[in-house]
C-alpha positions as CSV (number, residue, x, y, z in Angstrom):
1,M,0.1,-0.1,0.0
2,Q,2.8,2.4,0.9
3,K,4.3,2.3,-2.5
4,K,1.0,2.8,-4.2
5,V,0.3,6.0,-2.1
6,E,3.8,7.3,-2.8
7,A,3.2,6.7,-6.6
8,Y,-0.1,8.5,-6.3
9,I,1.7,11.4,-4.6
10,R,4.1,11.7,-7.4
11,Q,1.4,11.2,-10.1
12,W,-0.6,14.2,-8.8
13,N,2.5,16.3,-7.8
14,M,1.2,16.7,-4.3
15,V,4.7,17.3,-2.5
16,E,7.5,19.3,-3.9
17,P,11.1,19.7,-2.4
18,G,11.2,22.2,0.3
19,M,7.5,22.0,1.2
20,Q,6.1,21.7,4.7
21,I,3.0,19.5,4.7
22,L,0.5,19.6,7.3
23,V,-1.4,16.6,8.3
24,G,-4.8,16.8,9.9
25,F,-4.1,14.3,12.7
26,S,-7.0,12.9,14.8
27,G,-5.1,9.8,16.1
28,G,-7.4,7.4,14.0
29,A,-6.3,4.9,11.8
30,D,-6.5,6.9,8.7
31,S,-4.7,10.1,9.9
32,T,-2.0,8.0,11.7
33,A,-1.2,5.9,8.7
34,L,-1.1,9.2,6.5
35,L,1.3,11.0,9.0
36,Q,3.5,8.1,9.0
37,I,3.9,7.5,5.4
38,L,4.2,11.2,4.6
39,W,6.9,11.5,7.4
40,E,8.9,8.8,5.8
41,Y,8.3,10.2,2.2
42,A,9.3,13.8,3.2
43,K,12.6,12.6,4.5
44,E,13.4,11.0,1.2
45,H,12.2,14.0,-0.9
46,D,13.6,16.9,0.9
47,A,10.3,18.0,2.4
48,G,9.0,18.6,5.9
49,V,5.9,17.3,7.7
50,C,4.1,18.8,10.7
51,A,0.6,17.9,12.1
52,L,-2.5,19.6,13.6
53,H,-4.8,18.0,16.1
54,V,-8.2,19.5,17.1
55,N,-9.7,18.6,20.3
56,H,-13.4,19.1,19.7
57,G,-14.5,19.1,23.4
58,I,-17.0,16.4,22.7
59,R,-16.0,13.1,24.2
60,G,-14.5,14.0,27.5
61,M,-11.9,11.7,28.6
62,E,-11.7,10.1,25.4
63,A,-10.9,13.2,23.7
64,E,-8.0,13.8,26.1
65,R,-6.7,10.3,25.4
66,D,-6.7,11.0,21.6
67,Q,-4.8,14.3,22.1
68,E,-2.3,12.5,24.3
69,F,-1.8,9.8,21.9
70,C,-1.1,12.4,19.1
71,E,1.3,14.2,21.2
72,A,3.3,11.1,22.0
73,F,3.3,9.8,18.3
74,C,4.7,13.2,17.2
75,R,7.0,13.6,20.0
76,E,8.7,10.0,19.2
77,R,9.2,11.1,15.7
78,K,10.1,14.8,16.3
79,I,7.1,16.0,14.3
80,P,6.0,19.6,15.1
81,L,2.5,19.4,16.3
82,R,-0.1,22.2,16.9
83,I,-3.0,21.6,19.3
84,V,-6.3,23.5,18.8
85,R,-8.9,23.0,21.6
86,V,-12.5,24.1,20.7
87,N,-15.8,23.6,22.1
88,V,-17.8,22.4,19.1
89,P,-21.1,21.7,20.8
90,E,-21.3,25.2,21.9
91,I,-20.3,26.5,18.5
92,A,-23.0,24.3,16.9
93,G,-25.6,25.6,19.3
94,K,-25.0,29.3,18.6
95,E,-24.9,28.9,14.9
96,G,-27.9,26.5,14.8
97,I,-26.0,23.8,12.8
98,S,-25.0,20.1,13.6
99,T,-22.0,19.1,15.6
100,E,-20.8,17.3,12.5
101,E,-20.9,20.5,10.3
102,A,-19.5,22.6,13.3
103,G,-16.6,20.3,13.7
104,R,-15.8,20.3,10.1
105,N,-15.8,24.1,10.0
106,V,-13.4,24.3,13.0
107,R,-11.0,22.0,11.4
108,Y,-10.9,23.8,8.2
109,E,-10.5,27.3,10.2
110,A,-7.7,25.7,12.0
111,F,-6.0,24.5,8.8
112,G,-6.5,27.9,7.3
113,Q,-4.9,29.7,10.1
114,A,-1.8,27.2,10.2
115,L,-1.3,28.1,6.6
116,E,-1.6,31.8,7.2
117,D,0.9,31.6,10.0
118,G,3.3,30.0,7.7
119,F,3.2,26.7,9.8
120,A,2.8,24.7,6.5
121,D,2.5,25.0,2.8
122,R,-0.2,22.4,2.1
123,V,-2.6,20.4,4.2
124,A,-2.9,16.6,3.6
125,L,-6.3,14.9,4.5
126,A,-6.8,11.3,5.1
127,H,-9.8,10.8,3.0
128,H,-9.7,7.3,1.2
129,Q,-11.8,5.5,-1.3
130,N,-14.6,4.6,1.2
131,D,-15.0,8.4,2.1
132,Q,-15.0,9.1,-1.6
133,A,-17.9,6.7,-2.1
134,E,-19.7,8.0,0.9
135,T,-19.3,11.6,-0.5
136,M,-20.7,10.4,-4.0
137,L,-23.8,8.7,-2.3
138,F,-24.5,11.8,0.0
139,H,-24.4,14.1,-3.0
140,L,-26.4,11.7,-5.1
141,M,-29.2,11.5,-2.5
142,R,-29.3,15.2,-2.0
143,G,-29.4,15.8,-5.8
144,T,-26.4,17.0,-7.6
145,G,-24.7,17.3,-10.9
146,I,-21.2,16.3,-12.2
147,K,-19.3,18.4,-9.6
148,G,-21.1,16.8,-6.7
149,L,-21.2,13.3,-8.0
150,R,-17.4,13.2,-8.8
151,G,-16.7,13.6,-4.9
152,M,-13.4,14.9,-3.7
153,E,-10.3,15.9,-5.8
154,P,-6.9,14.5,-5.3
155,V,-5.5,17.9,-5.4
156,R,-7.4,21.2,-4.5
157,L,-4.8,23.3,-3.3
158,P,-3.8,24.0,-0.7
159,Y,-5.4,20.5,0.1
160,I,-4.1,17.2,-1.0
161,R,-5.6,13.7,-0.5
162,P,-2.9,11.0,-0.9
163,F,-5.3,8.2,0.3
164,L,-7.9,8.4,-2.5
165,C,-6.1,5.5,-4.2
166,V,-6.7,3.0,-1.5
167,E,-9.5,1.6,0.6
168,R,-9.8,1.8,4.3
169,Q,-9.2,-1.9,4.8
170,E,-5.9,-1.6,2.9
171,I,-5.0,1.1,5.5
172,I,-5.8,-1.0,8.5
173,N,-3.9,-3.9,7.1
174,W,-0.9,-1.8,6.6
175,L,-1.0,-0.4,10.0
176,V,-1.3,-3.9,11.4
177,G,1.6,-5.0,9.3
178,E,3.7,-2.2,10.4
179,K,2.8,-2.7,14.1
180,I,1.7,0.9,14.4
181,S,-1.2,1.6,16.9
182,W,-4.0,4.1,16.7
183,V,-7.1,5.2,18.7
184,E,-10.7,4.5,17.9
185,D,-13.2,7.5,17.9
186,S,-16.4,6.0,19.4
187,T,-18.7,8.5,17.4
188,N,-17.7,6.7,14.2
189,Q,-20.4,4.1,15.3
190,E,-23.1,6.6,16.2
191,L,-25.9,6.6,13.6
192,E,-27.0,10.1,14.4
193,Y,-24.4,11.3,11.9
194,T,-25.4,11.4,8.3
195,R,-22.2,9.9,7.1
196,N,-22.2,7.2,9.6
197,Q,-25.6,6.2,8.3
198,I,-24.4,6.1,4.8
199,R,-21.2,4.1,5.9
200,H,-22.9,1.4,8.0
201,Q,-26.4,1.3,6.5
202,V,-25.9,1.9,2.8
203,L,-22.3,1.4,1.7
204,A,-21.5,-1.7,3.7
205,P,-24.7,-3.7,2.4
206,I,-23.7,-2.5,-1.3
207,E,-20.1,-3.9,-0.8
208,Q,-21.7,-7.3,0.6
209,I,-24.1,-7.3,-2.6
210,R,-21.2,-6.4,-5.0
211,S,-17.8,-6.7,-3.8
212,G,-15.4,-4.1,-5.2
213,S,-18.2,-1.5,-5.6
214,I,-16.2,1.1,-3.6
215,S,-13.2,0.7,-5.8
216,R,-15.3,1.0,-8.9
217,M,-17.1,4.1,-7.4
218,S,-13.7,5.6,-7.0
219,S,-12.8,5.0,-10.6
220,T,-16.0,6.5,-11.8
221,A,-15.1,9.6,-9.8
222,V,-11.9,9.8,-11.5
223,Q,-13.8,9.7,-14.9
224,L,-16.2,12.3,-13.9
225,L,-13.4,14.6,-12.7
226,E,-11.9,14.4,-16.2
227,I,-15.2,15.2,-17.8
228,E,-15.6,18.1,-15.5
229,D,-12.3,19.5,-16.3
230,Y,-13.3,19.4,-20.1
231,L,-16.6,21.0,-19.7
232,E,-15.0,23.8,-17.5
233,Q,-12.5,24.6,-20.2
234,E,-15.3,24.7,-22.7
235,A,-17.4,26.8,-20.2
236,A,-14.6,29.3,-19.8
237,R,-14.5,29.6,-23.7
238,L,-18.1,30.3,-23.9
239,W,-18.0,32.7,-21.0
240,D,-16.2,35.2,-23.1
241,V,-18.9,34.8,-25.8
242,C,-22.0,34.9,-23.6
243,I,-21.3,37.0,-20.7
244,C,-20.5,40.7,-19.8
245,K,-19.9,42.3,-16.5
246,E,-22.9,44.8,-15.7
247,G,-22.6,46.7,-12.4
248,D,-22.3,44.1,-9.5
249,G,-23.9,41.4,-11.6
250,Y,-23.5,39.7,-14.9
251,A,-25.5,39.9,-18.3
252,I,-26.2,36.7,-20.3
253,L,-26.4,37.8,-23.8
254,L,-29.3,35.9,-25.1
255,D,-28.5,35.4,-28.8
256,A,-25.2,33.8,-28.0
257,F,-26.7,31.8,-25.1
258,A,-29.4,30.4,-27.3
259,Q,-26.8,28.7,-29.6
260,I,-25.2,26.6,-26.9
261,H,-25.9,23.2,-25.4
262,P,-28.1,23.0,-22.4
263,V,-25.4,21.5,-20.3
264,M,-23.1,24.4,-21.0
265,K,-26.0,26.8,-20.3
266,K,-26.4,25.4,-16.9
267,M,-22.6,25.6,-16.1
268,I,-22.6,29.2,-17.3
269,V,-25.5,30.1,-15.2
270,M,-23.8,28.4,-12.1
271,E,-20.7,30.4,-12.7
272,C,-22.6,33.5,-12.7
273,L,-24.6,32.7,-9.5
274,G,-21.4,31.6,-7.7
275,R,-19.7,34.8,-8.5
276,V,-22.7,36.9,-7.7
277,N,-23.4,35.0,-4.6
278,G,-19.8,34.7,-3.4
279,G,-20.1,30.8,-3.5
280,R,-22.4,28.0,-4.6
281,K,-23.8,27.1,-1.3
282,N,-27.5,26.2,-1.5
283,L,-27.6,26.3,-5.5
284,E,-29.2,23.2,-6.9
285,T,-30.1,22.0,-10.4
286,V,-33.7,23.4,-10.1
287,H,-32.3,27.0,-9.8
288,L,-30.2,26.5,-13.0
289,E,-33.2,25.2,-14.8
290,Q,-35.3,28.1,-13.7
291,V,-32.8,30.6,-15.2
292,C,-32.6,28.7,-18.4
293,R,-36.3,28.8,-18.7
294,L,-36.4,32.5,-17.8
295,A,-34.2,33.1,-20.8
296,E,-37.0,31.9,-23.2
297,G,-39.7,33.7,-21.3
298,K,-41.4,37.2,-21.3
299,R,-39.4,40.2,-21.1
300,G,-39.4,41.7,-17.5
301,S,-39.8,38.3,-15.9
302,R,-37.8,37.4,-13.0
303,V,-36.8,34.4,-10.7
304,T,-35.7,34.6,-7.1
305,L,-32.6,32.5,-6.3
306,P,-30.7,31.7,-3.1
307,G,-28.6,34.4,-1.3
308,N,-30.8,37.3,-2.3
309,C,-29.8,36.7,-6.0
310,F,-32.3,37.5,-8.9
311,A,-32.4,36.7,-12.6
312,V,-34.3,39.3,-14.6
313,L,-34.9,39.0,-18.3
314,G,-34.4,42.3,-20.1
315,Y,-34.0,43.4,-23.8
316,G,-31.5,40.9,-25.3
317,K,-29.9,39.9,-22.0
318,L,-30.6,38.2,-18.8
319,L,-29.3,40.0,-15.7
320,I,-28.1,38.0,-12.7
321,K,-27.5,40.3,-9.7
322,K,-27.7,40.6,-6.1
323,G,-31.0,42.1,-4.9
324,Y,-33.7,43.4,-7.1
325,G,-33.5,47.0,-8.4
326,I,-32.4,49.5,-5.9
327,E,-34.0,51.3,-3.2
328,N,-35.1,54.9,-3.8
329,T,-33.1,57.4,-1.9
330,G,-36.0,58.6,0.0
331,K,-36.0,62.5,0.3
332,P,-35.8,64.3,-3.0
333,V,-33.0,67.0,-3.3
334,Y,-34.3,70.5,-4.1
335,C,-32.1,72.7,-6.2
336,E,-31.6,76.3,-6.8
337,P,-29.7,78.1,-9.5
338,D,-25.8,78.9,-8.9
339,G,-25.5,75.8,-6.6
340,E,-24.0,72.1,-6.8
341,Y,-25.9,69.3,-5.5
342,Q,-25.2,65.5,-4.9
343,Y,-27.8,62.7,-5.6
344,M,-27.1,59.0,-5.7
345,G,-23.7,59.6,-6.0
346,Q,-23.9,61.9,-8.8
347,Y,-23.1,65.7,-8.8
348,F,-25.0,68.4,-10.5
349,R,-24.2,72.2,-11.1
350,F,-27.0,74.5,-11.8
351,T,-26.2,77.9,-13.4
352,L,-28.7,80.6,-14.3
353,K,-27.9,83.3,-17.1
354,N,-29.8,85.6,-19.2
355,R,-30.3,84.7,-22.9
356,T,-28.5,86.8,-25.4
357,G,-29.6,85.2,-28.5
358,T,-26.2,84.5,-29.9
359,E,-25.5,81.2,-27.8
360,K,-25.3,77.8,-29.4
361,I,-27.3,75.3,-27.3
362,P,-25.2,72.3,-26.7
363,L,-26.3,68.8,-28.0
364,N,-24.7,66.4,-25.5
365,C,-25.5,63.9,-22.7
366,Y,-24.6,65.8,-19.6
367,T,-25.1,69.5,-20.1
368,K,-28.6,70.6,-20.7
369,W,-30.1,74.2,-21.3
370,F,-33.8,74.9,-20.0
371,D,-36.2,77.7,-20.1
372,Y,-36.1,78.8,-16.5
373,D,-39.3,80.7,-16.8
374,K,-41.3,77.8,-17.8
375,I,-40.6,75.9,-14.6
376,K,-43.6,76.3,-12.3
377,T,-42.4,74.9,-8.9
378,N,-39.4,73.8,-7.3
379,I,-36.5,72.0,-9.2
380,V,-36.2,68.6,-7.8
381,L,-33.7,65.7,-8.2
382,R,-35.4,62.5,-7.5
383,T,-36.3,59.0,-8.9
384,R,-39.4,58.1,-10.6
385,Q,-42.9,58.3,-8.9
386,P,-46.4,57.2,-10.1
387,G,-47.8,59.8,-12.5
388,D,-44.6,61.0,-14.0
389,Y,-44.6,62.1,-17.5
390,L,-42.9,64.2,-20.3
391,E,-44.3,66.5,-23.0
392,I,-43.3,65.3,-26.4
393,T,-43.6,66.9,-29.8
394,G,-47.0,68.5,-30.6
395,G,-47.7,69.3,-26.9
396,S,-49.0,65.8,-26.0
397,H,-47.9,63.8,-22.8
398,K,-46.0,60.7,-22.6
399,K,-46.0,58.5,-19.4
400,L,-42.4,58.2,-18.1
401,K,-43.0,54.5,-17.8
402,D,-43.9,54.1,-21.5
403,Y,-40.8,56.5,-22.5
404,L,-38.4,54.1,-20.5
405,I,-40.0,51.1,-22.1
406,D,-39.5,52.5,-25.4
407,C,-35.9,53.2,-24.8
408,K,-35.6,49.5,-23.8
409,I,-34.6,50.5,-20.2
410,P,-34.9,47.0,-18.2
411,R,-37.4,47.1,-15.5
412,E,-35.0,46.8,-12.7
413,E,-32.8,49.5,-14.0
414,R,-35.6,52.1,-14.2
415,D,-35.3,53.0,-10.5
416,R,-31.7,54.1,-11.3
417,C,-32.8,56.8,-13.6
418,I,-32.1,60.2,-11.9
419,L,-34.9,62.6,-12.8
420,L,-35.0,66.5,-12.8
421,A,-38.7,67.2,-12.1
422,D,-41.2,70.0,-11.9
423,E,-43.8,68.2,-9.7
424,Q,-44.9,65.3,-11.9
425,H,-43.5,66.8,-15.0
426,I,-40.2,65.5,-15.8
427,I,-37.8,68.2,-17.2
428,W,-35.0,65.8,-17.8
429,V,-34.2,62.2,-17.7
430,T,-30.5,62.7,-17.0
431,G,-28.3,61.3,-19.7
432,M,-31.3,61.0,-22.0
433,R,-34.3,63.0,-23.0
434,I,-35.5,66.4,-21.9
435,S,-39.2,67.5,-22.1
436,E,-40.2,69.6,-25.0
437,R,-42.0,72.2,-22.7
438,Y,-38.7,73.3,-21.2
439,K,-36.6,73.6,-24.3
440,V,-35.0,77.0,-25.1
441,T,-36.6,79.0,-27.8
442,D,-36.2,82.4,-29.3
443,E,-38.6,83.6,-26.7
444,T,-36.6,82.3,-23.8
445,K,-35.2,85.1,-21.6
446,R,-33.4,83.2,-18.9
447,I,-31.5,80.0,-19.4
448,L,-30.9,77.4,-16.6
449,I,-27.9,75.3,-17.3
450,V,-27.7,71.8,-15.7
451,Q,-24.3,69.8,-15.9
452,K,-24.1,66.2,-14.6
453,I,-20.5,66.5,-13.4
454,E,-19.3,63.2,-12.2
455,D,-20.4,61.3,-15.4
456,G,-19.1,63.9,-17.7
457,G,-20.4,67.6,-17.5
458,T,-17.9,70.0,-18.8
459,R,-15.3,67.3,-19.3
460,D,-17.5,65.2,-21.6
461,G,-19.7,67.9,-22.7
462,E,-19.2,67.4,-26.4
463,T,-20.1,63.6,-26.2
464,S,-23.1,62.8,-28.1
465,C,-25.9,60.7,-26.7
466,G,-27.2,59.1,-29.8
467,S,-30.8,58.3,-30.3
468,H,-31.6,59.0,-26.5
469,V,-31.1,62.7,-26.8
470,I,-34.1,64.8,-28.4
């Protein structure tokens, strides 16, 4: 077995000269065998080994016994050992999670801290083929795709798993043959833990029905890992074709998205959701299918996803983002001539001057002239409200909502529009259209000049807005 493990280490380039490898050391059979083999391997390959033991504070005197065993084992071999003592049941109670999950979180936090402190370069975990089969079954019962079904990877830096090439019985046989003792964790027999149920009540009977099932499942995991690797390369290529960054989210370009295979659609959606949500926790196949169906749905439709994420169908694109729309800022900002005002992160300068009749009215996005004497009430910067309208050619009114729809502004972005308003009459949809009523004419006596400074103003004043400016 030892030669098999060492060959596996070389195959996956798990240990390089000069590295310090940290072994998660519980004192059980698996981690004891792993520490011993890596300790011997490191001496021959100019590397170092250290260990970390987590006392979970669960099993009283038995936990103290395990810690003492680990200390003695490492002391005898002069292996550096770090001890972490944590009250896992207390953490589980506070966070409302199982002790199984809390213990796992504590261990990985301890590993991360050891890496951050420079205690080690990589972390070796003692997962073997039986653990791999348990993981595959656990994910399969919960519902999963290829990523979940292929189980654990041999190398996912900074973590390495040298024992994924062997079954647990091989490990036990090797320890007995080498006359190396270990300690047994009594909780491994308790059926209140999900993995123990799978191990004793599912996987053991499967192995009895068809001997060698565990090894074959491990081989399947390797094949699925290769398939996943290929699909991820293809997804990365399609990402550049189908996706563009938009604010804090991502826009899926529908024309390109429609041309790709359904499997790749789901992978791309998963990547989008993972990036927006900061991880893939609680994401399931049903969520990917919802987004894919939405892409063929009615414009303006949306679906709610885990982590306060939303997918919204717009004009030619499907936007995936955190939160839906934005909240209105509340109080409007009342403006006076010859002042500067900030609203929603944008700055506006207001200037009043007399008309001489010789000025050339600028045609650009961020500097607008208005007939000041046609403004009836206070000038207000705000977001949209029910009843808002503009005056269009011929003196007729057009609802602001209809105007934004005509301009193909997605529903979730309409609340982002900063408006300059005279009560319900919209003087200017900033960066876009002004109302016909307030345009400067030959009869205009006083001109109100409004510059949106942060996005352009005088600096970008010559930039044309194209079809949005009238």
